[in-house]
C-alpha positions in Angstrom: 135.3 107.5 114.3 135.4 105.3 117.4 138.6 103.3 117.7 138.6 99.7 119.0 140.3 100.8 122.3 137.7 103.5 122.9 134.8 101.2 121.8 135.9 98.5 124.2 134.9 100.7 127.2 131.7 102.0 125.6 129.4 99.5 127.4 129.3 97.9 130.8 130.0 94.1 130.9 126.5 93.4 132.1 123.3 95.3 131.3 119.8 94.4 132.3 117.5 95.3 129.3 113.9 96.7 129.8 112.2 93.5 128.8 110.7 90.9 131.2 109.0 87.7 130.0 106.3 85.5 131.6 108.2 83.0 133.7 105.2 80.6 134.1 104.7 80.4 130.3 108.4 79.9 129.7 108.6 77.1 132.3 105.3 75.4 131.1 106.5 75.3 127.5 109.9 74.1 128.5 108.3 71.2 130.4 105.9 70.5 127.5 108.9 69.8 125.3 109.5 66.7 127.5 113.2 66.7 127.0 115.1 63.7 128.2 117.7 63.3 130.9 121.2 64.4 130.2 124.7 64.5 131.6 126.5 67.7 132.4 125.4 70.1 129.6 122.7 70.0 127.0 121.7 72.3 124.2 118.3 72.4 122.6 118.3 74.4 119.3 115.2 76.5 118.7 116.6 78.4 115.7 119.6 77.0 113.8 121.3 77.2 110.4 118.6 76.3 107.9 120.5 73.4 106.3 120.6 71.7 109.7 116.9 72.1 110.3 115.9 71.1 106.8 118.5 68.6 105.6 117.1 68.8 102.0 118.6 72.3 101.7 122.2 72.6 100.4 125.1 73.5 102.6 126.0 77.1 102.3 129.4 77.9 100.6 132.4 78.3 102.9 132.7 81.8 104.4 135.7 83.9 105.2 134.1 84.9 108.5 131.4 83.1 110.4 131.2 85.6 113.3 128.2 87.7 112.3 125.8 85.0 111.3 125.5 86.1 107.7 127.1 83.0 106.3 123.8 81.0 106.1 120.1 81.3 106.3 118.4 80.6 109.7 115.3 78.6 110.4 113.1 77.8 113.4 113.2 74.3 114.7 110.2 72.1 115.4 110.7 72.7 119.1 110.2 76.4 118.7 107.3 76.0 116.3 105.3 74.0 118.8 106.1 76.5 121.6 103.8 79.5 121.1 105.1 81.7 123.9 108.8 81.0 123.1 107.9 81.8 119.5 106.4 85.1 120.7 109.6 86.0 122.6 111.8 85.3 119.6 109.4 87.1 117.2 109.6 90.2 119.4 113.3 90.4 118.5 112.9 89.2 114.9 110.7 92.3 114.4 113.6 94.5 115.5 116.7 92.9 114.0 118.0 89.7 112.4 117.9 86.8 114.9 120.4 84.0 114.2 121.0 81.2 116.8 118.4 80.6 119.5 118.9 77.8 122.1 117.8 76.4 125.5 121.0 75.8 127.5 120.7 73.2 130.2 123.3 72.8 133.0 122.9 69.7 135.1 122.8 69.7 138.9 126.2 69.9 140.7 127.9 70.8 137.4 130.4 73.5 136.4 131.1 75.3 133.2 134.8 76.3 133.4 135.9 79.8 132.8 136.1 80.7 129.1 135.5 83.5 126.6 133.3 83.7 123.5 135.4 85.8 121.1 132.4 86.9 118.9 129.8 87.7 121.5 130.4 91.3 122.3 128.8 94.3 120.9 132.1 96.1 120.6 133.5 93.4 118.3 133.3 94.1 114.6 131.1 91.6 112.7 129.9 90.0 115.9 126.5 88.9 117.1 125.0 89.9 120.5 123.6 87.2 122.8 120.8 88.0 125.1 120.1 85.7 128.1 116.7 85.0 129.7 116.8 82.7 132.8 114.0 80.1 132.8 115.0 77.8 135.7 117.6 78.8 138.3 118.0 79.4 142.0 120.3 81.0 144.5 122.7 78.1 144.4 123.5 78.7 140.7 126.4 81.1 140.3 127.3 82.9 137.1 130.5 84.8 137.3 131.5 87.4 134.7 134.9 89.0 135.2 135.1 87.3 138.5 132.0 89.1 139.7 128.8 87.3 140.6 125.8 88.0 138.4 122.3 88.3 139.8 119.7 87.5 137.1 116.1 86.9 138.0 113.9 84.5 136.1 112.3 86.1 133.1 114.7 89.0 133.0 116.6 89.8 129.8 120.4 90.5 130.0 123.1 91.5 127.7 126.6 90.3 128.8 129.9 91.0 127.2 130.8 87.3 126.8 134.1 88.1 125.1 135.2 88.6 128.8 136.0 85.6 131.1 132.9 83.9 132.5 132.0 80.7 134.3 129.0 79.0 135.8 128.6 76.8 138.9 125.4 74.9 139.6 125.6 73.9 143.2 122.0 72.9 143.4 120.1 69.7 142.9 118.1 71.1 140.0 119.0 71.8 136.4 119.6 75.4 135.3 117.9 76.5 132.0 118.6 79.7 130.1 117.1 80.9 126.8 119.7 82.5 124.7 119.0 84.6 121.6 121.7 85.7 119.3 121.1 88.6 117.0 122.9 91.0 114.7 123.4 94.3 116.4 121.7 97.3 114.7 120.9 100.8 115.6 117.8 99.7 117.6 119.7 97.1 119.7 122.7 99.4 120.3 120.3 102.1 121.4 118.5 99.8 123.9 121.8 98.6 125.4 123.2 102.1 125.7 120.0 103.5 127.3 119.8 100.5 129.7 123.2 100.8 131.2 122.3 104.1 132.9 
């Protein structure tokens, strides 16, 4: 049996996964959503708790633990349904494991996300979800630091990061940064992919 201390060092804090997605299609569909202007930080849900997408559904009962995404049903939003390629990307992971929250995360030009941790976003954490990140719009002036070390993520790449560790983002450019993030419940397939990808 792996103890928490042993498990905490089982994976690197950043691992590029063997999946690459079509940047042109991702960018075209993002633009087709015709999202409005925003200040600082903007989140576009593509898959959310079902009762938030369809308000006719009842609220789920209170849960003792919300960390693993099992506390509610999840549903695709209209934005995802009208975006065929984004849907294809999400469906790829749906076929492998349970996908919970999916979002487009927008960071405005000349903006900073202060250093923080996400306590339930590490594969080593019991009852957690894993968040995969796919950059859609970025440039060399966008800096993502994990454990005080600069990340280098190319557009269309797919990354696992241990976001239970300290991380921050600085957008020094005049353009917004957009990432697609996909949260999923880790299973044998996902653990295997992450383990094999870390070399």
